[in-house]
N, C-alpha and C positions, 0 to 999 in steps of 0.2 A: 504494500500500500504506500502511495506517495504521501509524504508528510509536509507540513508547513515548514518554512525556513527556521534554521536554528535560532534560539534566543540570542539576541544581540546583533545578529546579522543585519536585520532591518535598520537598526540604529546606525551601523557603519555605512550602509547604503544611503541612508538619508543624509548623513554628514557628507558623504562623497558627492551626492547630487547638489547639495547647497554650496559646497566648496567649488564645484565646477561652474555653477551659475555665477558665484562671486568672482572667481578668477577670470571667467570668460567676460563678464561685464566690465571689470576693471581693466583688463588687457585691451579689450576692444575700444573702450572709451579713451584710454591712453593713446592708442594708435590713431583713432578717429580725430582726436584733437591735436595730433602731432606732438605729443608730449606736453600738452598745455599751451602750445603756441597758437592754436586755432580754437576759437570759441564756436561751439555747435549749439544752435538754438532752433527749436521748432517754431514754425510760423503758420499762420492761416490767412490767406488772402481772400477777401470777399470779391465776388464777381457778379455779373449780370444775372437776372432771373433767380436770385436767391442761391446761386451756385457759390462754391468756394473751392479753393485750391490749398491743399496742405503741402508744406515744404520744410526743408531743413536749410538753415543759413550757416555756412562755414565762413567765419570772419577771422582772418589772420590778425593777431594782436598788433601787427605793424600797421594795419589799416586805420588811419586817422584822418580828420579833416585837413590836416596839414600835409598828410602823406597818403593821398587817395590811391587805391590800388584797382587794377582791372577786375571785372566781374564776369563770370560765366554762369549762365542759367542752364541747368542740366535737366533733360527729360528722358526717363526710361522708356522701354518699349511696352508692347501689348502684354498684359498679364503680369506686369512688374511694378514694384513700388520704388520709391526714391532710394531705399536702402540697397537695392540691387545694383545701383551705380555708385556706391561708395568708393569703388575703385577710381572712378572719374573724380569725384569730389575731393577725396583725400589727397590724391596726387596733385591736383591743380592748386588746392589750398596750401599745400606744403611749399609751393613755388611762388607764393606771393599773389595769389588770385583769390578774391572773395567768390564764393559759390552759393547759388541757390539751387538746390535739387528739389524738384517738384514731384508730387504724385499726380500723374495725368488724371483728367476727368474719369470718373467711374473706377478708379484704381486707388489702392491704399486708403488713406483717410480723406481723399477728395470726394466731393459730390459728383454725381453724374451730371451730364449736360442735357439741356433740352434741344440742343442742336445735333441732328443726326450726322452731319458732316463736321464733327467737332475738330478733327485733325486739320482739315482744310481751312475751316473758317476761324477756329479759335486756337489752333496749335495745341489742342488738348489741354488748354489752360495757360500755355506759354504767352499768348497775346496779352492777357490780363496782367500776368506777372511782369512781363517786359515793359508794359506801359507804366506800371508802378515804378520799376527800377529806373526808367529813363526820366521820369517826371517828378518823383517825390523829393523833397528836400531832406527827408530823414536819412537817406543813405549818403550822407556827406563824406563818407570815407571811400566812395566809389568814383573812379575815374570814368566819367560817362563817355569819354572818347574811346574807351577800350572796354566795351561791353560785347560779350560773345555768347553764342548758343552752342550747346553740344547735346546730341541725342543718339540713342541706339535703337535700331530696328524701327518700330513705329515711331519712336522718339526721334529718329533720324529724319523721318518724313515730316514730323511736327516742326523741327527746327527749320527745315527748308521752306515749308509752307509759311511759317511765321515770318521768316526773313523776307520772303517774296511779298507777302501781303502788307507788311509794314514798310515797304519800300515806296519810293515816289512813283514808280511806274505801274503800280498795281494797288488797288484799293480793297480794303476789307469790306465785304458785303455786309450790309446791315442784317440783323437777325429778325426778330419778330416786329421790330419797330426801329425808327430812327434813321432809316436810309443808310447811305454809305458813311462809314466812319472816316474821320480825317486821316489822311495818309501821314505816316511818320517818315522823316528823312532817312533814306537808306543808309547814309554814312554814320548814323547813330548806332548801327549794328556793325561792329568792326570785324568780327570773325565768326564763321559758322562751320561746325564739324559734324558730319553725318556718318554715323557708324552703322553698318549692317543694313543699309537701305539705299536702293537706287531707282525704284520704280517711278518716282516723280521727278527724276532729273531730266526734265523736259525743257525745251526752250521757253515755254510759257512760265515755268516756275523759276528757272535759273537766270534768265536774262535781266529781270528787274533787280536782282541782288547785287548791290555794290558793296561787297564785303569780301575779305579773304575767305576762301572756301577750301575745305579739306574733306576727304572721305576715306573710309576704310571699309572694304567689303570682304567678308570671309572667303577665303580661297576654296573652301568646301561648303559654301552656303547651300542648305537644303532647298531654299526658296528660289534658287537661281533659274529654275525652269520658267519663271515668270519674266526673266530679263529678255531683252530683244534678241540676243544671240543664244538664249537658252543655256548659258553656262556662266560660271562665276569668275572667269578670267577677265580682269579689268584693263589689260594693256590695249585692247582694241574694242572694248565694249562701247557702244554708242552713248550710253548714259555717262560713262566717265569721260569720253571724248567731248561731249557737250559741256561738261563742267569746266574742262580746260579751255575749250574753244570759245567760251564766252569772252575771253580776253585776246584771242588770236586775230580778230578782225578778218582781213581778206586772205589770211594764210592759215587755214585750219589744219590741224594735225590729223593724220590717218591712224597714228598709233602713238601711245604715250609711254614714257618710262616710269615704272612704278617707283614711288618715293622721290622722284625728281621735283624740284620746286620750279614752277612756272610763274611768270609775272613778278610783281614787286609788292612788298609789304606796305610801303609808304602810301601808295595810292589805292590800296585795297583791291589789288588785282592778283594777289598771291593765290596760286592753285597747286594742290598736291593730291595725288591718288595713291592709296595704299591697298594692299591685297593680302592681309594677314592669313597665314595658313592655319585655319581652324574651322570648326563648324559654327553655324549661326548662334545657337544658344550659349556657347562657351566664349564667344568673342569678348564680352566685357570682362572676362576672367583670364585674359591672355596678356602676358607681360609685354609682348611686342605691340599689341593694339594700344595698350595704355601708354607705352612709350611714344607711339605715333601721335596720340592725342596730346600728350604733354609737349612734344616737339612742335606740333602745329601751333598751339596757343602761346608758348613762350616765344616762338618766332614771330607770330602775328602781332603780339603785344611788345616785341622788342625787349624781352626780359632776360636777365642774366642771373638765374636763381642760385647758381653754384651747386646744383644737384643735376647729375646726369639723368636723361629721360629714363634710363634703365634702373635707376636707384629708386626702388619702390617698396612700400611697406604695407600696402592694402591687403596683400595675401596673408600677412600675419594677423590682421584684423579679422579676416575670414576664419582663420584658425581659432581665434578666441571666441567668436560667436558660435563656432561649431562646438566648442567646449560647453558653452552655455546651453546650446540645443541638447547636447547629450545629457547634461545635468537636468534640464527641464523635463525631458522625456523619461529619465530615470526616476524622477521624484514621485510620481503617482504610486509606484510599486511599494517602496518602504513606508510611505505615508499612509497608505491604506492598511498595511499591517499594524502600524502603531494605533490607528484609529480603532481597529478591531479589538484592542485591549480596553477601550472605554466601555463602560456598562451599557451605554446607549446602543452600541453596535456589536457587542459581544455575541449576541444571538445569531449574527450572520455567519460566523465561523463554524464550519462543520468539517469533520474529517473527509478527505477526498475519497470517493468511492473506489473500490478495487478496479484495476484495469480490465479491459476486455480479454477474453480467452485468446491465447496465441492463435494466430490465423494459420489454417491449413493451406494446402496447395490451392484449393478453390478460393479461399478467402484472400490469399495473396494476389491471385489473378483478378479478383473483383477490385481489390485496392488499386492496382496499377492501371486497370482499365478505367476506373473512376477518375484517377489522377489525370490520365491522358485526355479523357473526354471533357473534364472540367476545364483543363487548360485550353483545349481547342475551342470550346464554347466561349470562354473568356476572351480569347483572341479574336474570333471571327464575328462576334456580335458587336464589337466595339465601334467599328466604322459605320455599319448600318444604323446603330443607335445615335451616333454623332450626326448623321444626316437627318434622323427623325426629329432632332431637337428643333429644327427650323419650323416643322409642322406643329409639334406639340407645344412649343413655347415661342410663338411668333413675335411677341413684343421684344423679348430679350434678343432673339435672333436678328431683329431689325434695329437693335440698339435704341429701342424706345424705353424710357424709364417706366418701370412697373414694379409692383409689390408681388407679382405672381411669378415666382421662380426667376429672379432677375439676373442670374449668373449664366451668361450665354455658353461659355465653355464648360463650366462645371455641371451644366444640365446633362451633358454627355455622361459624366461620372455618375450622376443620379440615376439615369436610365440603366447604365451598365451595372451598377451595384444592385439595383432592385431586381433586374433580370437574372443576374448570377446568384443573388440571394435566394430568390424563389426556386431557381433551378436546383441549387444546393439543398434546400429544404426538401424538395420533392425527391431528389436522389437519395437523401438520407432515409426518408420514410420508406421508400421502395426497397432499399437494400436491407433495412432492418426487418421489414415484413417478410421478405422473400428469403433472406439468408441469416441475418443476425440472430433473431429470436429462436431460430431452429438450431443454432450452434452455440448455445450457452450464454448469449447476451441477455442479461436480465434488465428490466427497466431501472432498477436501483443503481445500476452501473453507469447510467447516462448522465446523471446530475441535472435532470430536467425538472424534477419535482421541487416545488417551493410553495409554502403557504403564503397567504396574503400578508400576514404580519412580517414574515421574513423578507418578502418582496418590498414592503414599505421601508424596512430598515436598510435593505440593500440599496434602494433608491436614495435614501438619506446619506448613506455612506458614499455613494458615487458623487452626490452633490457636494459633500464636504471635500472630497478629493479634488473635484473640479475647482472649487473655490480656492483651495490651497495652491493649485497649479497657476490659476490666473492672478492670484495675489502676488506670487513670485514674478510672473511675467510683467505685470504692470509696475511692480516695484523696481524691477531691473530697468525698465524703460524710463521711469521717472528719475532714477538716480544716475544711470549711465547713458541714457538716450540710446540704448541698444536693446534688441529683443533676442529671441532664440531663432537662429537661422543658419543655413549653409547652402549656398548655391540655390537650388530650386525647392528646398524644403524649409518652411519657416512657420514659426508660431509668432505671428505679428501682433504687436501691442497697440498699433495705431490704426483705427478703422472707424467708419461712421457708426453711430449708435444703432442705426436701423439693421445692421448686420445680425444682431442678436435675435431680432424678430424673424429675419429671413432664415436663420439657422433652424427655426422650428419647422419650416416647410421642408427642409432637406433632411432633417434627422430621421423621420419615420421611414421614408423609402430607402435611404441609405442604411438605416439601422437594420433593415431586413438582411442585408449582406453581412453586417457585423454579427448579428445573432446566428446566422447560418455558419459563419466562419468559426464562431466559438463552439457550436455543436460539432462541426467537422473535426476540430482540433481535439476536443475533449470527450465527445460522446460517440464518435464513429471509428476513429483510427488510433485509439490510445491502447495499443495492444501490450499484453504481458510479454516480458522477455526482450523487448526492443530497447536498444540503447537510447536513453533520453535525448542526448545531443543529436543523434542521427535522425530520430523521428521528428524532432523539432526543425531540423534543417529541411527535411522533406516537406513538412508543413509550410515553412517559409517559401520554399520554391514552388510548392503547389499553389500558393496564394499569388505569386507574382510571375511565374514562368509564362503564363498566357499573354500578359502585357509585355514581357520581355521579348516574346516572339514577334509582336507587332514592331518593336524597334528593330529587331534583327531583320525582318523582311524589309522595312523601310530603308535601313542603311546598307544592307547588302545590295539592294537594287541601286541605291544611290552611288555607292563606290564602284559598282561594276558597270553601270550604264551612264552615270552622270545625272540621272533624274530619279527623284524619289518615287516609290511605288504608289503612295497615296498623295496626290497633288492637291486637290481641293481641300483635303482634310489634314494637311501637313501640320497646321497649328494644333489640332487636336492630338496628333501623335506626339508633338513636342511636350504637351501637357504631361505625358507619362513619365518624363524625367523626374517630376516631383511626386508622382503617385506611387511609382514602383517601390522606392525605399520605405514608404509608409505601409504598403501592402506586405513587404518582406518581414518587417518587425512585428506586425500585428499578431500572428499566432503566438509569439513569445509572451505577449501581454495576456492573451486569453488563457494560456496554460498556467501562468503564474497565479492569476486571480482565481482560477479554478482550484488550484492546489490549496489556497488559503480559505476558500469559502465552501468548497465541495459542490458548487453548482456553476452553471455556464453563464449566469446573468451579469455578474459584477463586471466582467471584462468588457462586454459591449456597452454597458451603461457608462463606463469611464472612457473607453477609447473612441467610441463613435462621436460624442460631443467634441472631444479635443481634436480629433483628426478632421472632422467636418468644419470646425471653426478655422483650423489651419488652412484648409482648402479654400474656404469662402473668402477669408481675409487676404489671401495672396493672389486673387484673380479679379477679373473684370466684373463689376456689379452695377447694373443699371437701375439703381434705386432713384425714385423721384427726389430732386433736391428740395431743401426746405426743412 
């Protein structure tokens, strides 16, 4: 019989989790502030129609009214928050530039927009922020002759659209009222850097921009099938050529040299094209790409920072927030054990039921057939369900603010989780009826039975664990201005209050999957005689291998043919970089909570709300502003 953890072990685990959170927060804050030489402050800009833009301000201590410094406004891409471009913000601020990193509309803590063409018309919030930067007397430490824009992916599109619309040659269309807004002089934007995006590098967008222009496109960009030559090589790409040829007059180039400077900084005709060897989602985490960004702005602003472009510290900040993430995800386990010692929750703890009888030859065959079928179903229903979201959730699919399942991309995960959860429950029932109960599997071995009083206490225990987790998360953000994250996985502390209500919509359908997963891990394949580490690894792979197969198909096709397998849905496939790690660790939670309670319910009640909130707060959400 499996037993609960040894006395004292949970105390050490709790101390370790708190130590990781503390060390992660302190280390990340130290690096984010460049050892205290940069002040980092959260801001909120009001915008039209009751909208708002959340942002972080990085102000070097050297920036004063008597020593104004350049400023760069940074915009992340689709499904990303301002923290995902800390690599940009940290390295620019270290080199004597003030930085405002924004959450684009409908992402992070910013509101959604009432404008369906927000990137084109509003720069996803950049226009409102830039107008403030250029016109307010409050930023008296900013050299307004040296204001720049930097963006990645959809943020790269946003900076190009913003620079073009705020130029003298193009006017920003009025929204619901007010007609055309006054044009801003183009030379008030001194430099624009677009990373990971080329689709709107057209004459219409580029010609009005009178600023130094730089770009960096991933050499292995999965979205390159949408470029004019259907490949990511920029030396002869029409999009890159247009960027350079805006200054060539009657002598346009037919090919450009990657990394070569064209034009002159002084008259805002500087042009440079980079082609960093990486894939699209990893571009902001590439040292070469960050060096290109730094080199562009220090050259454009004629700065001599004394730091080489390759001298970077942002990756160490990512290491420390990873420590905080590990500590945060570890915390619910020992905290739940300690709470179980309280009289209020003591009744929840029960000895774990005995394992299922060792599987015979037929049982093993059923196990592996079920494993394979479940993985294939998980793989092959994902893309059809992604396509179905446009029909089932038309408002979110059309970027219209709504309270009805407003997360366009995560609606795919909702349908996938519900479908796979129902399939898993049906498969469990069928195998138990036809095989399990005839081969020594008794109902008391499954951990399914629970009385109303125990369920109520289990719900209370889960609520207490969730409260503890979010208290730590919000405290870390308040003290260190950092949350728990690493690359594509994040427990984000900054989000609109309406997300909590939206989570209630997503919890029930996605919870079906979490319940089915806990049953699978604890009630259907917990066989006697199996090595615990091995069976748990199989569980983890069973939970994630179907989604891994999608990535394998996508990238095998891409690297062998130059084009991804799923084109229209490639952004949905990219979503899996953040989902797969969560799916992999999920069975470990469910087995641990099963061991300390003897039933399958506590695990889903804790993991589903945490993981759903992590998913919802790190993605695009079209909630009505106000």
